N, C-alpha and C positions, 0 to 999 in steps of 0.2 A: 633712130624719128621720137620728139618728144611729144606729148600728150595735145593737140589741138584742136579749137572748138573753133568754126567762124560761123557766124551767124549771119543769115543775106539780107541783103537790100540796101547794108552800110556799112562805109568799113571803118571797122574799130576805131570809138575814141569820137564817132562823129552824134550827128543827129539819129535820133530812130525817125522814116519816115511814121510820115501821117497816120496809116491808115493800120502804121500796128499801133496805135493810144486808141484810150475812148475820146478822139477830137473825130475820130477817122473809122475804121467797118472793123478796130479793137480783132484781127486774124493776127492770129502768132508768127511770127517771122517762120522763112525755113533756117533748119540748123544742123551742121554737116561738122564730124568730130573720128582725127582717124589717132593713131599711133598710140593708143593706152597699152598699156601696159600688157603682157600672156598672161598674168594671171586673172584679169580680170571676168568677173562672168554675169555679171549689169552694172546699170547706168543708174543714178537719179542727178534732175537738173532741180536747180534752184536760183529761177531771176527774183533778184530785191535792186527794190531804190531804198540803201543807206539815207539820203537826204532827204525827206520825207519830217515831216513838219516833230511829228509825234517816235522819231526814230522809226527803223528801218519798216519796211511797207513792201511785205512778198504780191511781187505777182500771180507767181507762177510755181507750184509745188510738184515732180513731178517725178516717180522711181516702178522699181520690178522695169526700169526698159533690160531687154534683151542686150545680153552681148555681143551680138549679130547683128544687131541694129548702131545705122553709125548715121543716122540721118534722122529728120524730119520734116518734112513738105510742110510749105507756108498755111497756114492753118489746120495744119493735120493737129486732131483730136488724139488719136491713136485709143482705141478697142485694148491694146494686148499691152496696157501698162495701166499705175498707179498716178491716184491725181488728188493732191490734198487741197484745202482750203483757203485760199489766199485767203491776203487781208480785208476785198471786197466778199466775201461772207458763200464765196463760188469754187469749185473743188471744175477749175478751168484756168485758163491764158485770161490776165487780164492785164489788158495794154498799160501804158503807161501812163497818168492823171494825173499831173503833179498839181498844183494851185495855181490859178492861173498870176501871171506879172508876181515872179517870188525865184525868177531866174532858170534857170537848166541842173536839171538833175540828173547821176547817174545812175543809168540801171546794168545791172551787172548778171551777164548771164552763167553760170557757175555749172561746168556740167563732172560731176565725183564719175571714178570708175572703183566699183567696188569689189569688194571677193568674196562675195554671199551671192549665190542668185536670185534672191529677194529677197527683201526686212521684216517678210512676216508681218507688214502693218496691213492695216484696213485702210477704207477709200476714205478721203474727205478728210484724215487726220488733217494736225494744224502746225508751224513749220519748227515748235517744240520737241513736237517726240517724233516729226524727223526728225530732227538734230539729234538727238539723244539717241536714233536708231541707227544712225551713220557711224558712231563714233567707231572706232577702232573695225573699223572696214574699210575705209575709204585707206584705197592704194596711191589713186592719183587724182589733181584737179586738172581740169582746163577753164581759160575761162574769159571771157568777153563782154565788151564793155561800150553802149551807146548813155546816150544823151538827149534831151527831150525834154520840152519848155513850151509852157499856155504859157502866152502874150495875152497882157490885159485888154 
């Protein structure tokens, strides 16, 4: 079985519901995954928007997710994992919030299966430090994409 990620509330490639965005409740969607390699010792999650005007915008950075965890409930903040600082400046989920009237943006949820139980990072780091820590430890990756547009 291949490593697979699904995000609750919308079909892959379809619009992300408003409740998960800055226009709604800004709550994180549920996630479920399976099929990771047997050598997996932990997971890390990155949600970003590569279509942002200033370059890729980071919405959610999470790591040190135990290998025995295979889902997040909707709105789950999770105390047993570490959160990085998103580009809104918060160590939390930040929902889609593209500029109004500029078309739909793509939002990628990427889950990484890692060969270490912990990345040894402090909370609230930024994406560049997370990317550096991931190097050499990713043994599989699963991805899910949704779109969101804010009309004028």
